[in-house]
N, C-alpha and C positions, 0 to 999 in steps of 0.2 A: 426523407426518412421519418418514421413515426416511432417515438420511444415512450415507453411507459415505465413507471417506477412502483416497486412494492415496498412500502414502509416510508413513513414521513417523520421519523425521529430526528435526532441530531444529524446523522449521516445523510439520510434522504433529503432533509430540508436544506442543509447548508453545503453539503459536499457533492450532491448530485443534481438536484433540481435547478440550481442557478447555472450550472454548466450546460445541462441539456437545453434549457431555455435560451442560452446564449449561442447555441450551435447553429451557424448559417445552414439553411437548407433542411432544417429539422423541425419537427413539431413535437412539443411536450404534450402528450395525449392526456395523461392523468396519473393518479396514484391509487393503489389499493391500500385502503386504511378504513377501519370501522370506527376509529376514535373520533368522537364529536369534536374534541379540541383540535385535533390535527386536521380535520376537515375544514374547520374554520380558519386555521392557519394557511392551509392550501388555497382557500378561496381568497384570502387577503393577499398572499404572496404571488399567486399565479391564477388570476380569475378565469383565464381561458382553459385551464386544466380541469378535468373532471375527476370526481372521487368515485371509486368502485369498491364494491363489497368483496369481490373475489378476483383471483387471477384469471379465471375463465372469462369473466365479464370484460376485463381489460383486454385480453387477447381477442375476444369477439369484436371489440371496438375497432380493431385493426392496428396492429403494431408490428414493426420490423424487429424490435428488440425490447426486452424487459430487463430492468436493473433491479436486483434484489438487495435491499438495504434494511434488513431486519436483524434482531439479535441473533448471535451466532448459533445458539442451541437449536433453533428451528429453521435456520437458513438453508442447509443442504436439502431438506425435504421440499422446500419451495423451488429451489433450483432444479431438482429432479422433476418436479411437476411441470415446470416451464419447458424442460427438455422434452418431456413426453407430449406436450402440446405442440412441439415442433417449431418453437420460436427461439431466435438467438437470445442468449442470456449473458448478462454481466453480473457476476457475484461480487458483493463487497468483500473486503478483506476483514479479518482473516478468512481464508477460503473454507476451512473446515476445522472442527475440534480435534481431528486426528487424521493421519494419513489414510486410514482405511476408508473413511467417508470421502476424503478428497479423491481417492482413486475411483470410488464408485461413481462420482459425478463425471470424472474425466471419461471413464469407459462408457457411461450412458450417452454422453454427448457424441463420442466417436461412433458408437453403434448406431445412433439415430442421425448421424451426419449433421448435427446442430452446432453452430458456432458457440463456443463457451469461452468467455474471457473473465479476468479477475481485475478489480479496480486497484491496481498498484499505482496510484496517482503520483506518488513521490518519485517515480522515475522522471518526472517533469518538474521537480523542485529546482529552484535557481542554483543552489549550492551543488546539487548532484550533476546538473548539466555543466556547470563550470568545471567540476572535477573531471568529468568525462572529456571535456575539451583539453584540459591540462594533460591527461594521460595520453590522449591521441597525439598530442604535439611532442610527447617525449620529454617535456620540461622537467618532470620529476625524476627521470631516469628509471632505473629498475625499482619498483615498489617493494618495500620490505615488510611494512606493517600498515594496515588500514584500521584506523580507530574511528568509530561512528557511534555517536551518543545522542539521545534525546532525553534530557532530564528537566524536570520542572517541579515546582511546589504547588501541588493541587490536591489537598487532602480530600476534597469532594470526590476524587476519582478512586479512592481507596475502596476495595471490595466490590467494585462494579463488575458484574459478570457478563455484561452484554457482548463483550469482545473476547471472553474466555481467559481473562487475566492479562496483565501487562506484557508478559512474554509473548503470548500468542497475538495479541492485538497490535501493539507497537512493533514487536519483534519481527512480524511478518514483513514490514517495510524494510527494516534494517537488513534482514537476511536476503530479501529479494535484491536490494541494492548491491550487497556484497557479491552475490552470485552473478549479477549483471556485469560487474566490474572485473572479477577475478576468477570466475568459473567454478566448477564443481568442488565440493568439500569432502574431505576424506576422514577428518576427525573433528569431534565436537566435545568441548568441556564447558559446563555452565554452572552458575550459582544463582539461586533465586532468593528474593527477600519476601518474607511474610510478616504481616503485622502480628499474627498469632500463629503458633505452630499448628500444622495440620490444615491450614486454610487451603481452599482450592484455588483461589485467585491471588496471584502474587502482585506485589506492589513495585517490584523492581527486579532487574536481572543483569547478569553479566554472561556473555558468551565469548569463547575463543574458538574460532573456526580455522582449521588448517586446510587451505585450498590445495588441490592437486598441482596448481601452478607454482606452489612454494610460498605464496603470500599468506600471512597470518592476519586474520580480521579479529579485532576486539570490538564487540558490540555491547552497548549497555543502554539501559533505560530505567527511569525511576519517576514516580509521580509524587514523591515526598522528599525531594532533594532541594536543599536550600542553596547549594553552590554548584551550579551546573558545569560540566566539562564542555570543551569545544564541541560543536556539532560534528566537525570532521577534523582529524589530524592525520595526514597521510605522509608517511616517511618514505622517501626514495633515495637512491644513490646520488642524485643531483640536487636534492633540496626537499623542503617540507611545505605542504599546503595546510593552512589552518583557517577555519571560519567559525565564528561564534553565532549562536542564536538560530532560531528556526526560520526557514523560508517563510516569507510574508503572506503567502496565499491563504493559509489557514486563518490568519487574523482578518484578512479581507473578507473571506467567506462568512466568518462568524459575525462580522459587522454588517452583514446583509448586502455586501457588494458582490459584483459578478463581472466577468469579462465584458458583458454587454454594457454595464453601467460605467466601467472604468476604462475601456478601450486600451490604449497603450500603457496606461498606469498599472494595469493588472499584471502582477508578477514581477514588476520592476523593483529592484532593491536600491534603496538610498545608499549613496557611496560610502557612508560611514559604517554600513553593514557588510561591505565587501570583505573578502578574506585576504590572507597574506601568503606570499611566497617567501621563504627564508632559506638562505644557504650561507653558512658561516656568519660573517658580519653583515651580509647583504640582506635587506628586507624591503619588499615592495608590495604595494596593493595589487590585487588581482581583480580586474573588472568582472563583476558577476553577470552571468548570462541571465536573461529574462525568464522567469519561471512561467510554465504554461500547462496547467492541469487540463485545460480545454483540449490539448493535443490528444489526450486519451480518447475523447469522444470523436475527434476528427479522424483519428486512425481507425476507430470502430466503424465510422461512417464509410470510409474508403474500403475497409475489408468487406463489409456487407454488400458493397457494390462490386465486389470481385476484383478490386484494383490494388490489393495489398494485403499484408498479413494482419492478424488481430493485434491490437496494441499490447496485450499481454497474453501469452499462450497459457492455457490451463495447466499444461504439464510443468511450466515454470513454477506455478503456485503449488503443484503437488511436490516438487522438489523442495520448496521452501517449507512446506508442512512437515515433510520427513525430517528436516533439520530441526524444526521446533520440537517435534516429538523426541528426537535424540537429545536435545538440550534439557528437556524436562527429565528424561531418563537419567542423564548425567547428574543433574542436580539432586535427584532423589537417591541415587545410588552412590554418589561421590566418586565417579569414575569417568574416564575418557571413553566416549562411544565412537567406535570406528564405523565408517560407512563405506559401502562398495559403490563405485561409480560405474554406471552402464552407459550405453550409447544414448546420446541426446540429453546428457547431463542429468538423467534420472538417478536417484540414489536410494539405497535401501540400507537399513540398519543390519549390521552383521550380528 
């Protein structure tokens, strides 16, 4: 498989290129970027990869898939361009600035019969994989409330618009995970934090999602929080699972490491970072599953060979985008937004 990348900013350089270049049986063809600085970084990081001026040049070089990791405002247009060129596409998250643009990409891909996936790599976080295993085993009993939070103190992130604000950028991960675990959402309530009133880009958010299954998800994120909440706190009829801190793959990637350089160390959590299962006075460590962001690209590889589904369906990302739209509407209007659930977990604002 031959894979190309559009964009070599933080996402392309640290969260895509190292995984693509680590994928067995794949060739990292190159990157579309006109930036002289990023071309120099690419030549240093991946000497075998070529720099291209345009998407058309990259496709002409021969690729089975292109990954689009550019700022959100211009990303849908590039995804649509790749679809029209007939090449399989991976869009970085967030998928779109709003549900209308998300739906346009989904329909274009379906009309052209072009595979379209979205990079929801946190489906393969260590803590998320561990939680899925606990739920599958029934260890927690019937889940009542799912609390999921990513909070950090990073003032440099304030006001950055490349991801559409903290709600849309980080929230796309948290909503996707909640949907994967507990299914469609019927009601959304949200609050947004702004450094100044009227800003487009929020610095933090809180969302309460009511799932059709009866589970309530409380999701939150903040980039100027000095005292972070647990990453997960999942309350069930038979106990509670909690875990602190973020999955370690992000830190590994930002340190310039990759699955190829780290082997079995990639995604493995040190035992002091494992979570806890608690029930009454009982408390015990829960061994963390090994995180594996590379699995996204492994599933993509299998899907494009006709041997399995895409790692993330584009309609999953459309459902997530509609919930994020509802969350912003809720925060701006100070009301609960009700959603109608259709076949295939699609949702629409009422």
